[in-house]
C-alpha positions in Angstrom: 27.2 165.3 37.7 27.7 163.2 34.6 28.3 159.0 34.8 28.1 159.1 38.7 25.6 158.4 41.5 25.7 161.6 43.3 23.4 161.5 46.6 23.3 165.4 46.5 20.8 165.3 43.9 17.3 163.5 43.8 16.3 161.4 41.6 14.6 164.5 39.6 18.0 166.2 39.6 16.9 168.5 42.6 20.0 169.4 44.0 19.5 168.8 47.7 21.0 171.1 50.8 24.5 169.5 52.1 23.2 170.5 55.4 20.5 168.4 55.1 22.4 165.6 53.9 25.0 165.7 56.7 22.1 165.7 59.1 20.5 162.5 57.9 23.8 161.1 57.8 24.4 161.6 61.1 21.4 159.9 62.0 21.8 157.1 59.8 25.5 156.6 61.5 24.1 157.1 65.2 21.7 154.1 64.2 24.2 151.7 62.9 27.9 153.1 62.5 28.5 150.8 59.8 26.4 152.8 57.7 29.2 155.3 57.1 31.3 153.0 55.5 28.2 152.2 53.3 27.6 155.5 52.4 31.4 156.0 51.5 30.9 153.1 49.1 27.9 154.1 47.2 28.7 157.7 46.8 32.2 157.0 45.0 32.8 159.2 42.4 34.2 157.8 38.8 37.5 158.2 37.8 36.6 160.3 34.7 34.7 162.9 36.6 36.4 166.2 36.9 38.4 167.1 39.8 36.3 170.1 40.7 33.0 168.2 40.4 34.5 165.6 42.3 35.2 168.3 45.5 31.2 168.5 45.1 29.8 164.9 45.6 28.6 163.6 48.9 31.5 161.3 49.2 33.6 164.3 49.4 31.0 165.9 52.0 31.1 162.8 54.1 35.0 162.9 54.3 35.3 166.7 54.7 32.9 166.4 58.2 34.5 163.3 59.5 35.5 164.9 62.4 32.7 167.0 63.0 30.1 164.1 62.9 32.0 161.8 65.0 32.6 164.6 67.6 29.1 165.3 67.7 27.7 161.7 67.7 30.3 161.0 70.8 30.0 164.2 72.8 27.9 162.9 75.7 27.2 159.7 74.7 27.1 157.6 78.1 27.2 154.4 76.0 31.1 155.6 75.0 32.3 155.7 78.9 33.5 152.5 79.5 35.6 152.1 76.5 38.7 154.2 76.7 37.6 156.8 73.5 39.8 159.9 75.0 43.0 158.4 73.7 44.1 159.5 70.1 45.2 156.1 69.0 43.3 152.8 70.1 43.7 148.7 69.1 41.1 147.7 66.3 38.6 145.0 66.8 39.7 143.6 63.7 41.4 140.1 63.7 44.2 140.0 64.2 44.5 143.2 65.9 48.0 143.5 66.6 48.7 145.6 63.5 45.7 147.3 63.4 45.3 151.0 65.0 42.0 153.3 64.8 42.8 157.1 64.9 40.6 159.0 67.2 36.9 161.3 65.8 37.0 158.4 62.3 34.2 156.8 61.3 36.5 154.0 62.2 36.8 155.2 65.3 33.2 155.6 66.1 32.5 151.9 64.8 34.8 150.8 67.0 33.7 152.7 70.3 30.1 151.4 69.5 31.2 147.9 69.0 33.7 147.9 72.4 30.4 149.2 74.3 28.1 146.3 72.9 31.3 144.2 74.0 31.6 145.5 77.5 27.4 145.1 78.0 27.7 141.4 76.8 30.7 140.2 79.1 29.2 142.0 82.2 26.4 140.0 82.1 27.9 136.8 80.9 28.4 134.2 83.0 32.4 134.7 82.7 32.2 137.6 85.0 29.7 136.4 87.6 31.2 137.3 91.6 29.0 135.0 93.3 31.6 133.4 95.4 29.3 131.1 97.6 32.6 129.9 99.2 34.4 132.9 100.1 31.1 135.1 100.3 32.5 137.8 97.7 31.5 140.8 97.4 30.2 140.9 100.9 28.5 144.4 100.8 25.0 144.0 102.6 22.8 145.7 100.9 19.7 143.8 99.1 20.4 141.6 95.9 19.1 143.6 93.0 21.3 146.8 94.1 24.1 144.4 94.8 24.1 143.2 91.0 24.1 147.1 90.2 27.1 148.0 92.1 29.0 144.9 90.5 28.0 145.6 87.1 29.4 149.2 87.8 32.2 147.9 89.1 32.8 145.7 86.2 32.5 148.4 83.4 35.0 150.3 84.9 37.5 147.5 85.0 36.9 146.7 81.6 37.8 150.2 80.7 41.1 149.8 82.5 41.6 146.5 80.5 40.9 148.7 77.1 43.4 151.2 78.5 46.2 148.2 79.1 45.5 147.1 75.7 45.6 150.5 74.0 48.9 151.1 75.2 50.2 149.0 72.8 48.8 150.6 69.9 51.7 151.3 67.3 54.0 149.7 69.4 56.0 146.5 67.3 57.5 143.3 69.0 56.7 141.3 71.7 59.7 142.8 74.1 58.6 146.5 73.5 54.8 145.6 74.0 55.2 143.8 77.2 57.3 147.3 78.8 54.7 149.4 77.2 51.5 147.7 79.6 54.7 147.1 82.5 55.1 150.8 82.4 51.0 151.7 82.1 50.8 149.1 85.1 53.0 151.2 87.2 51.5 154.3 86.3 47.8 153.2 87.8 47.0 153.9 91.5 46.2 150.8 93.9 42.9 151.4 93.6 42.9 151.1 89.7 45.5 147.9 90.4 43.3 146.4 92.6 39.8 146.6 90.1 41.9 145.3 87.1 43.5 142.4 89.2 40.0 141.6 90.7 38.0 141.4 87.2 41.1 139.2 85.6 40.8 137.0 88.7 36.9 136.8 88.1 37.3 136.2 84.5 39.8 133.3 84.6 37.7 131.6 87.6 34.5 132.0 84.8 36.9 130.7 82.2 38.0 127.9 84.2 34.1 127.0 85.4 32.8 127.4 81.7 35.7 125.0 80.4 35.1 121.9 83.1 31.3 122.2 82.3 31.6 121.9 78.6 34.2 119.0 79.1 32.0 117.4 81.7 28.7 118.2 79.1 30.5 116.4 76.0 29.1 113.6 74.5 33.1 112.5 74.1 33.2 112.5 78.1 33.3 108.3 78.4 35.7 108.4 75.0 38.9 110.7 76.0 42.2 109.4 76.5 44.2 109.9 79.6 46.5 112.3 77.8 46.3 116.1 79.1 48.9 117.7 76.8 47.8 119.5 73.3 48.0 117.4 70.4 50.4 118.1 67.7 48.5 121.2 65.4 46.5 119.7 62.6 46.2 121.4 59.1 42.7 122.5 59.6 42.4 126.3 60.7 40.9 125.5 63.9 43.6 124.2 66.3 43.0 120.8 67.5 43.3 120.1 71.6 43.4 116.2 73.1 40.8 116.6 75.7 41.9 115.7 79.3 40.5 113.2 81.3 36.9 114.4 83.1 37.7 112.8 86.1 38.6 115.1 89.0 42.4 114.3 88.8 45.2 116.4 89.1 46.3 116.5 85.8 42.4 117.2 84.2 42.6 120.5 86.3 46.1 121.3 85.4 45.6 121.6 82.2 42.3 123.9 82.2 44.5 125.8 85.0 47.2 126.4 82.3 44.4 127.3 79.8 43.0 129.8 82.4 46.6 131.5 82.6 46.5 131.9 79.1 43.1 133.3 78.9 43.9 135.8 81.3 47.0 136.7 79.7 45.9 137.2 76.3 42.7 139.2 77.6 45.3 141.7 79.2 47.2 141.8 76.1 44.2 142.1 73.8 41.7 143.9 75.9 38.0 142.8 76.2 37.9 141.8 72.6 39.7 138.8 73.1 37.2 137.3 75.7 34.2 138.6 73.3 36.3 137.0 70.8 36.1 133.5 72.1 32.6 133.4 73.7 30.7 135.0 71.1 32.9 135.2 67.9 31.8 132.0 66.2 28.2 133.8 65.7 30.2 136.0 62.9 30.3 133.5 60.5 32.5 135.8 57.9 35.5 136.7 60.4 35.0 134.1 62.8 37.0 135.7 65.5 36.8 132.6 67.9 39.3 130.8 65.5 41.6 133.4 66.2 41.1 133.9 70.2 41.3 129.4 69.8 44.4 129.7 68.1 46.3 132.2 70.3 45.4 130.4 73.6 47.2 127.0 71.5 49.8 129.6 70.6 50.4 130.1 74.6 49.8 126.7 75.4 52.3 125.9 73.2 54.8 128.7 74.6 54.6 127.4 78.3 55.1 123.9 77.0 58.3 124.9 75.1 59.7 126.9 78.2 59.1 124.2 80.3 61.2 121.9 78.3 63.9 124.7 78.4 63.4 125.7 74.5 62.4 129.1 74.9 62.7 132.2 77.2 59.5 133.5 78.5 57.7 136.7 80.2 56.0 137.0 83.6 52.2 136.9 83.2 50.5 140.2 82.6 48.7 139.3 85.9 51.7 138.8 88.1 52.9 141.9 86.8 49.6 143.8 88.2 49.6 141.9 91.6 53.6 143.1 91.8 52.8 146.6 90.7 49.6 146.5 93.5 52.3 145.2 96.2 54.6 148.0 95.9 52.0 150.8 95.9 50.4 149.1 99.1 53.1 147.6 100.8 51.8 144.6 101.3 53.0 140.8 100.6 52.3 139.1 97.7 50.7 136.3 99.6 47.7 138.9 101.2 47.1 140.6 97.5 44.1 138.8 96.4 42.6 140.0 100.0 44.0 143.4 100.2 42.5 143.9 96.6 39.0 142.7 97.4 39.0 145.3 100.3 39.7 148.1 97.9 37.3 146.8 95.2 34.3 146.4 97.8 35.2 149.8 99.6 34.8 151.4 96.2 32.0 149.5 95.2 30.0 150.9 98.0 30.8 154.3 96.7 30.2 153.7 93.2 27.0 155.6 92.1 24.5 152.5 91.2 22.6 152.7 87.8 19.0 154.0 87.6 
């Protein structure tokens, strides 16, 4: 093939068997899902190559077998159990993800599923999802500590899958009202077990966010220099949202601001799924994309919206977490003030029945 880099031909101009090339490509993509995009780029055919020869290129081969390769790679892959891999259309982890969708059984989809798998593992082990509650003693399973940890891991992974499903039901949906309607309808379709798992996980993450934020404030070198302001400072020209630190005493104002941020954080992880929590916690490690800056700007926007609503400037939607609890109460016929205790009991019952990892 003239004037092109043909991966179906060796340097000695020996034609390689396409089946072998596909098998090698499959192994490379399984090892690193980003390899698919790299192979497509390096095997791109020059525009001056005749059309009938382009169809013989390695790029054409990869494109033709995209569905079969991704289906083979994803079949029976335990890493994809908790990432909502059965949907034909899902949100992308690209930043911002609101207008980016991914179609099933494409190379981009396989990369998305593997990315989600890594995010679930990261968040499951992160302190933001710790369920060690010395005050309430939850969960109360009377099992050895090691076994209890495995039960908790299994619960969190199942609940994370529900979070992905809640976010993915908005794929291809435009407008805040339409998105909220789609998510409300999805929540109404869940049973009480699923609602209890989703509600409890979000409460756990919210409390974890609160604890991490307070710890970071107390450890800040500016702890003795902050002002008594508890409101958000005007946005600067910097790409990173600027927040006026609250007072670091245990006064009501300090906790109120942190709890406002916690409420926004809970709402955003239900809107965008676990990807939002991962972006906020680990996104700074990606120096090119900096998803943590996107997550911080989303928090800032949520706080601004909350302030504007309190001042009577704009309308507001009920938090998604309150929608979860209202749906749960309708399914279980319990009072709203009893929702946490009732949901916790259901979660503990399910945790006892979950087969733990070996």
